C-alpha positions, 0 to 999 in steps of 0.5 A: 588880657590879664597879666597872668595870661601874658606871662604864660604866653611868654613861656617863662615861669612867673612869680606867684602873685602877692609874695614880697621880694627876697632880702639878703640881711640874714646871710650877711649876719651869718657871715659876720658872725663866722668871722668874729668867732675866730677873732675872739678865739685868737684874742683869748689864746694870746691873753692866756699866753701873755698871762703865763709869761707874766707869771714866769717873768715875775718868778724870774725876777724873784729868783734874781732878787734872791740871788742878788741878796745872796751875792750881797751877803757873800760880798759882805762876808768876804769883806768883813775881815781884812786879810794880808798876804803874810797871814797866808800859807799861800799868799797868791790866794788873796789875789783870787779872792779880791778878783772874786769880790770885784766880779761879785760887786759888778754883778750886784743888782738885777735887770731894770727892764719894765716890760708891758704886761700885754707884750708877751715878747717883752715879758719873755725877754725880760724873764730870760734876762732875769733868769740869766742874771740869777744863774750868773749871781749864783755861780759867782756866789759859789766862786766867791765862797770857794775863794774865801774858804781857800783864804781862810784855810790858808790862814789857818794852815799858816797859824798852825805852822806858826803855833807849831814853830813856837811850840818847837822853840819852846820845847827846844828851849826847855830841853836846853834849859833842862840839859843845862841844869842836869848833871852831865853823865857817862853811859855804862854798858854791860855786855854780859847781861845787855843793859845800859845806864847813864852815871853822873860825872861826879860819881867814881866808877868802881871796878866791874865785878869779876863775873861781869854782871855789873858795877858800883858807882860812888859819891862820897860827898853825898854818901850815895852809891849806885849799884847795877847788876844782871842775873839769870832768871834760873827759876823762871819766876814771874815778876809778881813772884819776884816783886812783893808789892804787899811788903808793908816796909815799902814807902813807894812802889809801882809796877809797870809792864816788864819792870817795877820800882820800890823804895824803903827807908831803914836806919837812916838810909834810903834805898830805891830799886828799879828792876827790868824783868825778862823771862831769862834775865833780871836787870837791876839798879839800886840807889842808896843814900842818907836820909839827910841827903833826900832832896839831892839823892831823889833828884839823882834817882829821878835823872838816872833811873829813867836812863836804865834800859835793856839793849836787847829786844827779848825783853818784850817776850812774854814771861812763861810763854815759850811759843814765841821765843824767836819771834823777833828773828823769824824768817829764812836764813841763807848760808854764807858759805858755798852751799845753797842751804838755808834754814827757816826759823819759826817763832817758837825756835823750831826750824826747817832746812832746805829741801833736797830731792823732796826731803829736808830736816825738821828741827823741833825746839827743846822747851826751856833750852833758850838761854842768853849768853855773853856779848848779846848771843842767844842759844837753844837746842832742838831735835832734828828729824828727816821729813819728806814731800810724798809727791816728790819721793818714792816709797823706798826713799820715804821708808829710808827717811822714816828710819833715819835716826833723829839728831840733837841740833843746837843753834845760836843767834850772833849779833851782826851790824850787817844783818837787817834784824841784827842777828845771824843764825849759827848752827853749833850742833855736835859734829858740825864744824862751827867755824866754816861759813856754811854754818852761818846763815843770814836773813834777806837784806844782809849786806856783809861778806857773803863768803861764798867764794871762800874769801872769808876763811 
């Protein structure tokens, strides 16, 4: 029988006749290809990561090198100048600078790691080391700069102190020399018109004038006379009206705020005049001496004229403006007596009294009444009228206040060393007992007798 029949007889399927047996070569290739492809992917990613780490490492090295260069320059700057402890206002800063220099020198240089270009973990470690080195170097540069600046500032402060000390010594020496060369003087003070001047000791003091306005001082050897006097500005003239700066006979003239000087020569005599101007008072010093004694006379004029001054603060008040006559003494003045009364003084010399049951006295200022008296006192007058607070008074009380007659009120300012502004306010109105302590009022800060218990009477 044929082989085919034998197969059919066995009941098993047969392989078609003439077909070769199947081989496994292609399957193996596919498997290998599948394995190679993932390995190739892993290798490419590692190379990319290593490349990035290499770039970052080189950047860190560059930063470390720049920081090291800056550190070296900071060390060079700090060591370029040698400082000593006695040059500094704060010597201990020098120790801090030396310590900072030592730390900076110890940090100079960069890490010497040489990582493999394909070893990513070495590149990462070396990158971190260089970055840390750069950060530490930069921080030390800042610390070193700060320490150096502190030392420089301390040296500058010490130099400034030394310079000021030398300047003070020079000034003190100049003052001593000037005092040695200057003629000794004695001060003359005029109480009536409140001025003072220093007179050389070789001048004879003549008797003060009968009305107390001034005095003469003479030096027969030089033929020189110094005359000082004060006068009320009765016409309320301005300084320009009093001082004719266009006078052709004047050899020298100068006008300053509140004063003027002028000099002229006539009949072999030199006259030099210096006047202090105030709205109410004119204070004048005049020097006369022979032209033949010009040098000696001029020297005395220069020395003495500079000492001529007013002893009252009212000279600062404007000439014809009466809106602030009392400006230096503005404030509230409490009575020194047993009552609780007070006056509030305004810049224009108007005033208001304390309030009682919603009513008070409002005192206006009479223009042109402000006058200077003897012994540094000032006086003025005004008109007092009843005033009230509508919210605290009835219609009947307001009507009575409106009908109340006005009254003449007079005040004066009295010098007092116990008063913070140098004055007490004193009411001297007609009908007022000016001798009682209720008529005296003191500003806040007064430290003299209060007299509220009557002990000052």
